[in-house]
C-alpha positions in Angstrom: 93.2 115.8 112.9 92.4 119.4 113.6 93.4 119.0 117.2 96.7 117.4 116.2 97.5 120.2 113.8 96.7 122.9 116.4 99.0 121.2 118.9 101.8 121.2 116.4 101.3 124.8 115.3 101.1 125.9 118.9 104.7 124.8 119.5 106.2 127.0 116.7 107.3 130.5 117.4 108.1 132.7 114.3 110.2 135.7 113.9 109.7 137.9 110.9 112.4 140.3 109.7 112.6 142.6 106.6 115.4 144.5 104.9 115.8 146.0 101.5 118.7 147.1 99.3 118.8 149.3 96.2 120.9 147.9 93.2 121.6 149.4 89.8 122.0 147.2 86.7 124.0 147.9 83.5 120.9 148.8 81.5 120.0 151.7 83.9 117.3 149.8 85.7 117.2 150.3 89.4 116.3 147.2 91.4 115.1 147.4 95.0 115.4 144.0 96.7 113.3 143.5 99.7 114.2 140.4 101.8 111.6 139.0 104.1 112.8 136.3 106.5 110.7 134.1 108.6 112.7 132.3 111.3 112.0 130.1 114.3 114.0 129.5 117.4 113.7 126.4 119.6 110.9 125.0 117.4 109.8 121.5 118.3 108.1 119.1 115.9 107.2 115.5 117.0 110.0 115.7 119.7 112.5 117.1 117.2 114.0 120.5 117.4 114.0 122.3 114.0 116.2 125.4 113.5 115.9 127.1 110.2 114.8 130.1 108.2 112.4 130.6 105.3 113.3 133.6 103.2 111.5 135.4 100.5 112.9 138.2 98.3 110.7 140.7 96.6 112.7 142.2 93.7 111.2 145.5 92.6 112.5 146.6 89.2 111.9 150.2 88.3 112.8 152.4 85.4 111.5 155.5 83.8 110.5 153.6 80.6 109.1 150.4 81.9 107.6 151.4 85.2 108.0 148.9 87.9 107.4 145.2 88.4 107.6 142.9 91.3 109.4 139.5 91.1 109.0 137.1 94.0 112.1 134.9 94.6 111.7 132.3 97.2 114.7 131.0 99.1 114.9 127.3 99.8 114.2 126.6 103.4 117.2 125.5 105.3 116.3 123.1 108.0 118.7 121.6 110.6 116.8 119.0 112.6 118.5 117.4 115.5 117.2 115.5 118.5 116.1 117.7 121.4 117.9 115.7 124.0 120.6 114.0 121.9 123.1 114.2 124.8 120.5 112.6 127.1 119.7 109.9 124.5 123.4 109.1 124.0 123.9 108.9 127.8 120.9 106.7 128.2 122.1 104.3 125.5 125.6 104.1 127.0 124.1 103.5 130.5 121.9 100.7 129.1 124.9 99.1 127.5 126.9 99.3 130.7 124.0 97.8 132.7 123.6 94.9 130.2 127.3 94.1 130.2 127.6 94.3 134.0 124.5 92.0 134.4 126.1 89.4 132.1 129.6 89.7 133.6 128.4 89.3 137.1 126.2 86.3 136.3 128.9 84.5 134.4 131.5 85.3 137.1 129.7 83.4 139.9 128.7 80.3 138.0 132.2 78.6 138.3 132.0 78.7 142.1 128.5 77.1 142.2 129.7 74.5 139.6 132.6 73.5 141.8 130.6 73.4 145.0 127.9 71.2 143.4 130.0 68.9 141.1 133.2 68.6 143.1 132.5 69.5 146.7 135.5 67.4 148.1 138.1 68.7 145.6 140.9 70.8 146.9 140.4 73.4 144.2 136.8 73.9 145.3 137.9 74.5 148.9 140.5 77.1 147.9 138.2 78.8 145.5 135.3 79.1 148.0 137.6 80.3 150.8 139.0 83.1 148.5 137.6 86.6 149.0 138.5 87.8 145.4 135.0 87.2 143.9 133.4 89.3 146.6 135.9 92.1 146.0 135.2 92.1 142.3 131.5 92.0 142.7 131.7 94.8 145.3 133.7 97.0 143.0 131.3 96.4 140.2 128.4 97.1 142.4 130.0 100.4 143.6 130.6 101.5 140.0 127.0 100.8 139.0 125.7 102.5 142.1 127.8 105.6 141.3 126.4 105.7 137.7 122.8 105.2 138.8 122.9 107.7 141.7 120.8 110.8 141.4 119.8 113.6 143.8 116.4 111.9 144.1 117.7 108.4 145.1 117.5 109.0 148.8 114.1 110.6 148.5 112.7 107.7 146.5 114.2 105.2 149.0 112.8 106.9 152.1 109.6 108.4 150.7 107.5 108.1 153.8 107.3 110.8 156.5 108.9 108.3 158.9 111.9 107.8 156.6 111.0 104.3 155.8 111.1 102.7 152.3 107.9 102.5 150.4 107.1 100.2 147.5 106.1 102.9 145.0 109.3 104.7 145.5 111.4 101.6 145.3 109.6 100.6 142.1 110.3 104.0 140.6 113.9 103.8 141.6 114.3 100.4 139.9 112.9 101.7 136.6 116.4 102.6 135.8 118.4 99.8 134.1 121.6 100.8 135.9 119.9 100.6 139.3 118.4 97.3 138.4 121.8 95.9 137.3 123.4 97.2 140.6 120.6 95.4 142.5 121.3 92.2 140.6 125.1 92.4 141.4 124.1 93.0 145.0 122.0 89.8 145.0 124.7 87.8 143.3 127.3 88.8 146.0 124.9 88.0 148.9 123.7 84.7 147.4 127.3 83.6 146.8 128.3 84.4 150.3 125.3 82.5 151.7 126.1 79.5 149.5 129.7 79.7 150.7 128.6 79.5 154.3 126.3 76.6 153.6 129.0 74.8 151.8 131.7 75.3 154.5 129.2 74.2 157.2 128.5 71.1 155.2 132.2 70.3 155.1 132.6 70.9 158.8 129.7 68.7 159.9 129.7 66.3 157.0 126.3 67.4 155.7 125.0 67.1 152.1 124.8 70.6 150.7 124.7 70.3 146.9 120.9 70.7 146.7 121.0 73.7 149.2 123.9 75.4 147.3 122.0 75.0 144.0 118.9 76.7 145.5 121.1 79.5 146.9 121.9 80.6 143.3 118.5 81.9 142.5 116.3 81.2 145.6 118.7 82.0 148.4 116.2 82.1 151.3 114.8 78.8 150.2 118.3 77.3 150.0 119.1 78.4 153.5 115.8 76.9 154.9 116.5 73.6 153.0 120.0 73.5 154.5 118.7 74.0 158.0 116.2 71.2 157.5 118.9 69.0 156.1 121.1 69.7 159.0 118.4 68.8 161.5 117.5 65.6 159.7 121.2 64.6 159.5 121.7 65.1 163.2 118.5 63.2 164.0 119.5 60.3 161.8 123.0 60.3 163.4 121.5 60.1 166.9 119.3 57.2 166.0 
């Protein structure tokens, strides 16, 4: 408890000021008012900056008949707490909301294409939708926007942290600690996975190969989906030869 108190008090800087004024009242009594102010600047308390003053007035009444007396009048402390980094906190909250919305939007946007390729692979609507480049343009723009928001002067340094200018796992992990960076990586994966699934689907139409299982795997496990498609293609050719 003592260590906690000392750590709190060590962060407080005080400024003491004093001034006095001489006042005369209607009964001939002269009053000398001494104002003592204790103020702090840039005071931090539990992560909160407190700006305020604590004032005390010493009222010294003096007259020839009654001598003098001292009256202590304490001013109410005026405290104005506000967050130390309110701008940074607001920016972080907005960035988190943007990342969450982009994550959901990108995920929902690609699902209709996978649904058509799996449930209606022979439909004309599916062929036109898969051959369109619009989803990749939309995902690319969304990825570029998230990349712009998440970019910092240290991004390149974290990506190529080794002396050979090669990516290192600790630097990549630190970079992906940002929700905006994580959301941009997710949009990147969605675009690449959809493109791979498109290639698998079109190749299946060209060579009359079953691709629904491979396309389904490309949604979340794209490398596995590609391997399964290659194996399916080989097995189909072998069965056709026999």
